[in-house]
N, C-alpha and C positions, 0 to 999 in steps of 0.2 A: 504494500500500500504506500502511496506517495506521501512524503512529509512536506508540509507547506509552512514556510515562515510567514507568520501573521503578526499584525499589530491590531489588537482589539480596542476599539474606542467605545466606551460606555456613554450613554446619553447624559450622565451626570458629570462627564469630564475625565473620569478615570481612564487609565491606559494600561493594557497588559500585553506584553510581548512574549511570543513563544512559538511552539510548533504544534500543528494539529494534523491528525490523520483521519479524522472522522467528520469533517465539516460537510454538510449536505444542505444545499439551498432549500429553504422552506421548512427544514427540521427545527424544532424549537430549542434544542440543546446540542452542544458538541463539547469536545474536551480539548484542553491545551496543556502542554508541558511548558511551564514558564522558562524563558531563556536564561534567567538568572534564578536558579532554584536553590533553596536551602536544603542541606543534606536531609534526605528522607522525605522531602516534599513529593507529593504525588500529583497526578493529573488533576487539573481544576475543571469543574463542570461550568460551562458558560451558558447562560440563558439569553437567547436572542431578544427577548422582550425588554431587556435592560440595555441593549446596545444602540449605538448610532450607526456603526459600520464595522466591517471586518476588512482590513487592508492586507492583501497578499503582497509581500515586499521582497525586494532583491536582497536588502541588507537592513538590519535593525537600526543602525545608526543613521543611514542615509547621508545626505550632505546638507547640514543645517544652513549653509550659505546659499544653497540653490533654491530658487523659487520656481515651482512648476509653471509652465506657460499655460495660459488660459485660452488657447486657440489651437486649431488643427493646422498642420503644415499644408500650405497651399499646394494643390496638385497631387497630394498623396492620397491613395485610396483609404477608405475608412471601412472597417468591418462592423456593420450595424448602423444604427441610427444615432446621429449626434444629439447630445442633450446637455442641458445645464441642470445641476442639482444644487439647490440652496437648502442647507441644513438649518434647523431651528437655532443652532448656536452661532449662525452667521457664516460658517464655512461655505465656500463655493467650489464645486467640482465640475469640470468640463470633461466630457468623455463620450464614448460610444457604447451602446448597449444592443444586445440582440434579443433580450428577454424581458424587457419591461412590460408589465401588465398591471394597471391600477387594481388595487384590492389585494395584491399578493404581499406577503411578508417583506419581500425584498427582491433585489435584482443585481446582476453584475454590471459593472461599469469599467471599461478600459480607459485609462487616462488619455487625453488628447496629446499630451507631451510624451514623446517616445523616450526622453531622457529621465522621466520621473522614476523615483525609487519604487513607486507603486506599480506592480505588474497588472493588478486588477483589484477591484474593490467590490465587496458585497454591501450594498446600501440597504439599510433597514428603512423601509418606506415611511413608517410612522415617525422617524427622526427628521424627516424633511419638512421644509416649509413650502417649497415650490419645486416642481419638476417641469421643465419645458424642453420640447424638441426644438432644435435649431437647424438652420440650413447652412 
């Protein structure tokens, strides 16, 4: 089973970094092994109803000096539909989705910026303020 490096962002602002092997879109819970674990610490159960988003990342540290571009590269093909996601906490993500459906728990979004540390993001729909398709 594939291991995925993730950063979990809770709706209340907490952050947890780790590895998951059982994340399934639409499932209410999954498990994470914290990236910095205390000796003897076990898997943590994560409840999706407490989350803002699950970020599948290349690296836990990322590049704090880098700011993701908020636009698509002109002339480059895009897999899926382009969209803007405004979260209730003020964060804005620009990316493409192939699976957004209103009423579902969440959906995957691939960032517009190919240099982003985020490979893809599972957005929890109820943590959003506004979702718009863009051209």
